[in-house]
N, C-alpha and C positions, 0 to 999 in steps of 0.2 A: 343253216349249217349244212355244209356239204359232207359227203361220206368220210373224207379224210379227217376233217375236224372231229367228227363223231368217233372215229377210231382212236384218234389221239386222246380224246376225252376219256374213253374207256380205259386206255393204257394208263393215264394218270390216276384214274379211279383205282385200278388194280395196284399201282405203286403205293397209293395212300393206304390201302387196306394192308398190304404187305408190311408197311412200316410199323403197324401196330400189332402185328401177330407175334406170338411167342413160340409157336410150334414151327421149327425149321422146315419140316416137310411141307406144311401148308403154305408157308411163306415162299418156298421154292416153286410150288404149284402156281401161286398167284403171280409170281414174277415171270413164270413161263407164259401165263396168259397176257401179261403186260407186253412181253416181247412179241407175242403173236399179234396183238392189236397193232403195235407199232410197225410190224413187218407189212401190214396191209396198207400202210401209208407210203411205202417205198415203191419206186417204179419196178416193174417186173423184168424188164430187159428183154433179151431174145428168148422167145418161147420155142420149145421144140415143136416140130410139126404135129406131134401127137402127145397129148397129155397122158400121164401114167394110168389114169382110171378109165381111159377110153379103150374100147375094144377095137381090134383091127378090123378093117372093112371085110365083109363077107362077100364072096362072089355071088352074083345073081344066079338064080336057078335057070337052067337051059330052057328056052321056049320050044315048044313042039309045034 
């Protein structure tokens, strides 16, 4: 099983759990997890040059 198939399996597992939940807030949370797992199976597209969690490059200290 490759990673994509594993992500889809997790999404289906979340959908199955959500189907049997009575609490609407918990169901919404589980459906968000399912959406998150499915989003991992989609192509990323054009990535920005720098991801949001990366720090900008720091200048190197001057050599003496």
